[in-house]
Legacy VTK file of the C-alpha trace (Angstrom):
# vtk DataFile Version 3.0
C-alpha trace
ASCII
DATASET POLYDATA
POINTS 110 float
168.947 -85.249 45.808
171.122 -88.522 44.411
171.937 -88.839 40.328
170.669 -91.708 38.994
169.658 -93.813 36.078
166.827 -95.288 36.071
165.478 -98.016 33.038
162.209 -99.362 32.859
158.544 -99.548 30.970
156.223 -97.329 31.448
153.627 -97.779 33.787
150.669 -95.581 31.353
150.388 -93.517 27.811
153.093 -90.585 29.272
151.195 -87.036 28.828
152.536 -84.327 27.599
151.457 -80.374 29.105
152.052 -77.502 28.295
152.984 -75.076 31.730
151.609 -71.416 31.692
155.469 -70.171 30.450
154.583 -71.918 27.219
157.277 -74.510 27.622
156.110 -78.526 27.430
156.554 -81.142 30.591
155.717 -84.536 30.563
154.866 -86.630 33.480
154.987 -90.563 33.913
155.470 -93.515 35.376
157.989 -96.121 35.318
157.710 -100.075 36.416
161.252 -100.489 37.501
162.592 -104.393 38.515
164.875 -104.116 41.142
166.916 -106.929 41.658
165.004 -110.436 42.451
162.372 -108.417 43.991
159.039 -110.185 43.099
156.953 -106.902 43.125
158.560 -103.528 40.528
158.720 -100.543 41.867
156.883 -97.159 40.494
158.853 -94.024 40.107
157.600 -91.359 39.111
159.264 -89.186 36.886
158.973 -85.634 35.026
160.764 -84.420 32.071
160.988 -80.668 29.978
161.376 -79.679 27.031
162.770 -81.465 24.065
162.959 -84.611 26.513
159.635 -84.757 27.340
158.367 -83.940 23.556
160.687 -87.302 23.332
158.687 -89.172 26.244
155.385 -88.145 25.044
155.880 -90.306 21.735
156.568 -93.360 23.157
153.291 -95.904 24.265
152.518 -97.498 27.578
154.824 -100.731 28.074
158.002 -99.067 26.142
161.349 -99.090 27.695
163.167 -96.407 28.506
165.641 -95.528 30.909
166.431 -92.100 32.085
169.631 -89.949 34.141
167.952 -87.180 36.121
168.000 -86.146 40.137
166.114 -88.846 42.297
164.294 -88.182 45.335
162.593 -90.036 47.979
158.766 -89.240 48.939
156.159 -90.288 50.910
152.323 -89.938 51.150
149.104 -91.206 52.742
147.474 -93.332 50.625
143.260 -93.157 50.814
143.039 -95.282 54.011
145.845 -93.155 56.046
148.838 -95.082 55.573
152.230 -93.911 54.829
153.514 -95.057 51.597
156.941 -94.173 50.031
158.466 -93.878 46.388
160.894 -92.388 44.475
160.312 -89.326 42.244
163.016 -88.481 39.117
163.341 -84.982 37.535
164.652 -86.033 33.986
167.937 -84.613 32.183
168.054 -87.288 29.214
166.343 -90.488 28.318
167.021 -93.216 25.785
164.847 -96.197 24.316
164.741 -98.144 21.684
163.200 -96.184 19.193
166.436 -93.873 20.258
168.628 -96.140 19.275
167.023 -97.176 15.716
166.554 -93.742 14.798
170.174 -93.212 15.143
171.883 -96.318 13.376
170.377 -95.418 10.306
172.098 -91.887 10.387
175.378 -93.673 11.667
175.226 -95.816 9.512
175.577 -93.281 6.517
177.674 -90.714 7.977
180.525 -93.461 8.309
LINES 1 111
110 0 1 2 3 4 5 6 7 8 9 10 11 12 13 14 15 16 17 18 19 20 21 22 23 24 25 26 27 28 29 30 31 32 33 34 35 36 37 38 39 40 41 42 43 44 45 46 47 48 49 50 51 52 53 54 55 56 57 58 59 60 61 62 63 64 65 66 67 68 69 70 71 72 73 74 75 76 77 78 79 80 81 82 83 84 85 86 87 88 89 90 91 92 93 94 95 96 97 98 99 100 101 102 103 104 105 106 107 108 109
């Protein structure tokens, strides 16, 4: 696996779910622009516990940066063509919402 920092926009609403162990997880898709490519890459992501709960509060189109383990993937589409993609298991995330939330705390604490 590759340690990576990926920044993009949520393709659709993230879904917060609860696993059999009772722990929360969140699956989501990020649209990521790469250099000057005309089409963005879609990165499939999963986050757990507190990070999953924070991401689940975001909405479609929101910006988010995630850090985690990146792994290439491939699958067959409906027509049988091999497709390639990227999956990331998220360790941490940062969004503009997090920054706005922390600024008043930092200003008041100085």
